[in-house]
MOPAC internal coordinates of N, CA, C and O (Angstrom, degrees):
PM7 1SCF
backbone

  N    0.0000 0     0.00 0     0.00 0    0    0    0
  C    1.4382 1     0.00 0     0.00 0    1    0    0
  C    1.5598 1   109.89 1     0.00 0    2    1    0
  O    1.2310 1   122.39 1   -48.13 1    3    2    1
  N    1.2470 1   113.02 1   131.87 1    3    2    1
  C    1.4840 1   116.36 1  -179.67 1    5    3    2
  C    1.5110 1   111.07 1   -79.81 1    6    5    3
  O    1.2310 1   120.49 1    94.31 1    7    6    5
  N    1.2507 1   116.68 1   -85.69 1    7    6    5
  C    1.4269 1   122.27 1  -175.91 1    9    7    6
  C    1.5963 1   113.79 1  -131.60 1   10    9    7
  O    1.2310 1   121.65 1   -48.29 1   11   10    9
  N    1.2412 1   114.44 1   131.71 1   11   10    9
  C    1.5082 1   124.40 1  -177.07 1   13   11   10
  C    1.4862 1   102.39 1   -92.13 1   14   13   11
  O    1.2310 1   119.64 1   -49.50 1   15   14   13
  N    1.3704 1   118.30 1   130.50 1   15   14   13
  C    1.4206 1   121.91 1   173.48 1   17   15   14
  C    1.5633 1   109.52 1  -106.80 1   18   17   15
  O    1.2310 1   121.66 1   -71.46 1   19   18   17
  N    1.3098 1   114.43 1   108.54 1   19   18   17
  C    1.5432 1   116.57 1  -179.06 1   21   19   18
  C    1.4682 1   108.01 1   -88.89 1   22   21   19
  O    1.2310 1   120.23 1   -27.70 1   23   22   21
  N    1.3286 1   117.17 1   152.30 1   23   22   21
  C    1.4546 1   125.49 1   174.16 1   25   23   22
  C    1.5213 1   110.18 1   -70.91 1   26   25   23
  O    1.2310 1   122.13 1   -31.72 1   27   26   25
  N    1.3471 1   113.53 1   148.28 1   27   26   25
  C    1.4112 1   115.85 1   172.88 1   29   27   26
  C    1.5240 1   109.86 1   -75.99 1   30   29   27
  O    1.2310 1   122.44 1    -6.37 1   31   30   29
  N    1.3445 1   112.92 1   173.63 1   31   30   29
  C    1.4947 1   117.61 1  -179.18 1   33   31   30
  C    1.5214 1   110.54 1   -65.75 1   34   33   31
  O    1.2310 1   120.20 1   143.31 1   35   34   33
  N    1.3752 1   117.22 1   -36.69 1   35   34   33
  C    1.4660 1   116.74 1  -179.62 1   37   35   34
  C    1.5467 1   110.40 1   -70.64 1   38   37   35
  O    1.2310 1   121.13 1   140.51 1   39   38   37
  N    1.2916 1   115.45 1   -39.49 1   39   38   37
  C    1.4773 1   115.44 1   176.01 1   41   39   38
  C    1.5354 1   113.21 1   -64.25 1   42   41   39
  O    1.2310 1   119.08 1   142.79 1   43   42   41
  N    1.2458 1   119.37 1   -37.21 1   43   42   41
  C    1.4327 1   126.85 1  -179.67 1   45   43   42
  C    1.5762 1   108.14 1   -62.66 1   46   45   43
  O    1.2310 1   121.48 1   133.55 1   47   46   45
  N    1.3527 1   114.78 1   -46.45 1   47   46   45
  C    1.5113 1   118.50 1   179.84 1   49   47   46
  C    1.5011 1   107.68 1   -69.15 1   50   49   47
  O    1.2310 1   116.63 1   135.77 1   51   50   49
  N    1.2860 1   124.02 1   -44.23 1   51   50   49
  C    1.4217 1   123.86 1   177.70 1   53   51   50
  C    1.4495 1   112.02 1   -57.91 1   54   53   51
  O    1.2310 1   118.21 1   135.41 1   55   54   53
  N    1.3275 1   121.02 1   -44.59 1   55   54   53
  C    1.3868 1   125.47 1  -179.66 1   57   55   54
  C    1.5232 1   112.83 1   -63.45 1   58   57   55
  O    1.2310 1   121.61 1   140.75 1   59   58   57
  N    1.3714 1   114.52 1   -39.25 1   59   58   57
  C    1.4234 1   121.01 1   179.05 1   61   59   58
  C    1.5332 1   111.81 1   -64.20 1   62   61   59
  O    1.2310 1   123.22 1   137.78 1   63   62   61
  N    1.3542 1   111.42 1   -42.22 1   63   62   61
  C    1.5537 1   117.22 1  -179.56 1   65   63   62
  C    1.4968 1   110.36 1   -67.89 1   66   65   63
  O    1.2310 1   118.75 1   144.26 1   67   66   65
  N    1.3087 1   119.99 1   -35.74 1   67   66   65
  C    1.4266 1   121.20 1   178.61 1   69   67   66
  C    1.4870 1   113.73 1   -69.19 1   70   69   67
  O    1.2310 1   118.48 1   139.58 1   71   70   69
  N    1.2845 1   120.51 1   -40.42 1   71   70   69
  C    1.4757 1   129.10 1   175.26 1   73   71   70
  C    1.4911 1   107.61 1   -63.05 1   74   73   71
  O    1.2310 1   120.30 1   131.30 1   75   74   73
  N    1.3676 1   117.04 1   -48.70 1   75   74   73
  C    1.4533 1   116.77 1   179.01 1   77   75   74
  C    1.5390 1   111.70 1   -63.78 1   78   77   75
  O    1.2310 1   119.37 1   139.84 1   79   78   77
  N    1.2681 1   118.80 1   -40.16 1   79   78   77
  C    1.5069 1   120.83 1   178.45 1   81   79   78
  C    1.5177 1   110.29 1   -59.24 1   82   81   79
  O    1.2310 1   120.07 1   133.53 1   83   82   81
  N    1.2794 1   117.47 1   -46.47 1   83   82   81
  C    1.5030 1   118.27 1  -177.23 1   85   83   82
  C    1.4312 1   110.66 1   -71.76 1   86   85   83
  O    1.2310 1   119.54 1   150.80 1   87   86   85
  N    1.3941 1   118.49 1   -29.20 1   87   86   85
  C    1.5009 1   115.27 1   179.55 1   89   87   86
  C    1.5141 1   106.88 1   -70.46 1   90   89   87
  O    1.2310 1   119.21 1   144.93 1   91   90   89
  N    1.3219 1   119.11 1   -35.07 1   91   90   89
  C    1.4799 1   117.13 1   176.88 1   93   91   90
  C    1.4795 1   113.11 1   -68.17 1   94   93   91
  O    1.2310 1   121.93 1   139.72 1   95   94   93
  N    1.3605 1   113.91 1   -40.28 1   95   94   93
  C    1.4198 1   117.00 1   178.13 1   97   95   94
  C    1.6026 1   113.17 1   -61.44 1   98   97   95
  O    1.2310 1   122.84 1   139.42 1   99   98   97
  N    1.2605 1   112.17 1   -40.58 1   99   98   97
  C    1.6142 1   114.20 1  -178.37 1  101   99   98
  C    1.5206 1   106.36 1   -70.17 1  102  101   99
  O    1.2310 1   120.99 1   144.15 1  103  102  101
  N    1.3490 1   115.71 1   -35.85 1  103  102  101
  C    1.5306 1   117.24 1  -178.50 1  105  103  102
  C    1.5386 1   108.12 1   -63.63 1  106  105  103
  O    1.2310 1   120.40 1   131.43 1  107  106  105
  N    1.3236 1   116.85 1   -48.57 1  107  106  105
  C    1.4879 1   120.21 1  -177.06 1  109  107  106
  C    1.5256 1   108.57 1   -61.72 1  110  109  107
  O    1.2310 1   119.85 1   140.35 1  111  110  109
  N    1.3732 1   117.89 1   -39.65 1  111  110  109
  C    1.4429 1   121.24 1  -178.29 1  113  111  110
  C    1.5281 1   113.13 1   -62.86 1  114  113  111
  O    1.2310 1   122.27 1   136.78 1  115  114  113
  N    1.3701 1   113.25 1   -43.22 1  115  114  113
  C    1.4931 1   120.42 1   177.79 1  117  115  114
  C    1.4781 1   111.88 1   -69.99 1  118  117  115
  O    1.2310 1   119.06 1   148.14 1  119  118  117
  N    1.3016 1   119.39 1   -31.86 1  119  118  117
  C    1.4353 1   122.02 1   175.44 1  121  119  118
  C    1.5915 1   109.87 1   -64.45 1  122  121  119
  O    1.2310 1   122.18 1   131.53 1  123  122  121
  N    1.3255 1   113.44 1   -48.47 1  123  122  121
  C    1.4592 1   117.92 1  -177.26 1  125  123  122
  C    1.5687 1   106.70 1   -65.35 1  126  125  123
  O    1.2310 1   118.93 1   133.81 1  127  126  125
  N    1.3067 1   119.64 1   -46.19 1  127  126  125
  C    1.4426 1   120.48 1   177.96 1  129  127  126
  C    1.5437 1   112.69 1   -56.72 1  130  129  127
  O    1.2310 1   119.56 1   134.07 1  131  130  129
  N    1.2827 1   118.45 1   -45.93 1  131  130  129
  C    1.4807 1   124.16 1  -179.77 1  133  131  130
  C    1.5140 1   107.27 1   -64.28 1  134  133  131
  O    1.2310 1   118.25 1   135.89 1  135  134  133
  N    1.3290 1   120.94 1   -44.11 1  135  134  133
  C    1.3977 1   121.09 1  -179.42 1  137  135  134
  C    1.5775 1   114.11 1   -61.98 1  138  137  135
  O    1.2310 1   124.11 1   135.87 1  139  138  137
  N    1.4230 1   109.72 1   -44.13 1  139  138  137
  C    1.4190 1   120.10 1  -179.33 1  141  139  138
  C    1.5594 1   111.79 1   -63.31 1  142  141  139
  O    1.2310 1   121.07 1   133.22 1  143  142  141
  N    1.2825 1   115.56 1   -46.78 1  143  142  141
  C    1.5260 1   120.36 1   177.85 1  145  143  142
  C    1.4501 1   112.87 1   -66.86 1  146  145  143
  O    1.2310 1   118.68 1   148.47 1  147  146  145
  N    1.3219 1   120.12 1   -31.53 1  147  146  145
  C    1.3876 1   120.91 1   176.73 1  149  147  146
  C    1.5124 1   110.51 1   -68.40 1  150  149  147
  O    1.2310 1   118.82 1   137.64 1  151  150  149
  N    1.3622 1   119.86 1   -42.36 1  151  150  149
  C    1.3960 1   121.53 1   179.44 1  153  151  150
  C    1.4712 1   110.13 1   -67.71 1  154  153  151
  O    1.2310 1   119.92 1   141.52 1  155  154  153
  N    1.3012 1   117.76 1   -38.48 1  155  154  153
  C    1.5541 1   123.36 1   175.33 1  157  155  154
  C    1.5255 1   110.00 1   -56.12 1  158  157  155
  O    1.2310 1   118.27 1   134.48 1  159  158  157
  N    1.2950 1   120.91 1   -45.52 1  159  158  157
  C    1.4373 1   125.53 1  -173.76 1  161  159  158
  C    1.4848 1   109.69 1   -74.43 1  162  161  159
  O    1.2310 1   121.48 1   145.58 1  163  162  161
  N    1.3839 1   114.78 1   -34.42 1  163  162  161
  C    1.5037 1   115.42 1   174.47 1  165  163  162
  C    1.4577 1   113.65 1   -69.97 1  166  165  163
  O    1.2310 1   119.41 1   147.45 1  167  166  165
  N    1.3611 1   118.73 1   -32.55 1  167  166  165
  C    1.4340 1   120.14 1   175.56 1  169  167  166
  C    1.4930 1   110.43 1   -74.38 1  170  169  167
  O    1.2310 1   119.93 1   137.25 1  171  170  169
  N    1.3660 1   117.75 1   -42.75 1  171  170  169
  C    1.4406 1   123.56 1  -176.43 1  173  171  170
  C    1.6083 1   108.68 1   -56.91 1  174  173  171
  O    1.2310 1   121.35 1   131.96 1  175  174  173
  N    1.3118 1   115.03 1   -48.04 1  175  174  173
  C    1.4227 1   118.94 1  -174.10 1  177  175  174
  C    1.5044 1   115.04 1  -100.15 1  178  177  175
  O    1.2310 1   120.93 1   179.22 1  179  178  177
  N    1.2987 1   115.83 1    -0.78 1  179  178  177
  C    1.4310 1   123.06 1   177.14 1  181  179  178
  C    1.5579 1   110.37 1    55.50 1  182  181  179
  O    1.2310 1   120.66 1  -126.23 1  183  182  181
  N    1.2439 1   116.34 1    53.77 1  183  182  181
  C    1.5241 1   121.50 1  -179.27 1  185  183  182
  C    1.5281 1   110.53 1  -122.89 1  186  185  183
  O    1.2310 1   123.69 1   -18.08 1  187  186  185
  N    1.3511 1   110.52 1   161.92 1  187  186  185
  C    1.3919 1   115.82 1   178.56 1  189  187  186
  C    1.6031 1   106.61 1  -109.62 1  190  189  187
  O    1.2310 1   120.27 1   -53.74 1  191  190  189
  N    1.3446 1   117.09 1   126.26 1  191  190  189
  C    1.4171 1   124.03 1   176.99 1  193  191  190
  C    1.4656 1   110.29 1  -119.49 1  194  193  191
  O    1.2310 1   119.64 1   -61.62 1  195  194  193
  N    1.2337 1   118.30 1   118.38 1  195  194  193
  C    1.4681 1   126.26 1   179.62 1  197  195  194
  C    1.4498 1   109.74 1    65.50 1  198  197  195
  O    1.2310 1   120.10 1   180.00 1  199  198  197

C-alpha cells in the first residue's frame, strides 16, 4: 500500500451526520409504509388486528 488518506475531523462529523439523517429518514419511511399497508390490509379483509 502506498499512502492512506484519512478523513479530517470535519469530514468525519459531516459523514456521520449524513448517515444518521438518512437512517432516520429510511426508518420513518418504513414506519409510514408499514402503518399504511397494515391499514390497507385491515380495510381490504375487514379484520381486526390488535
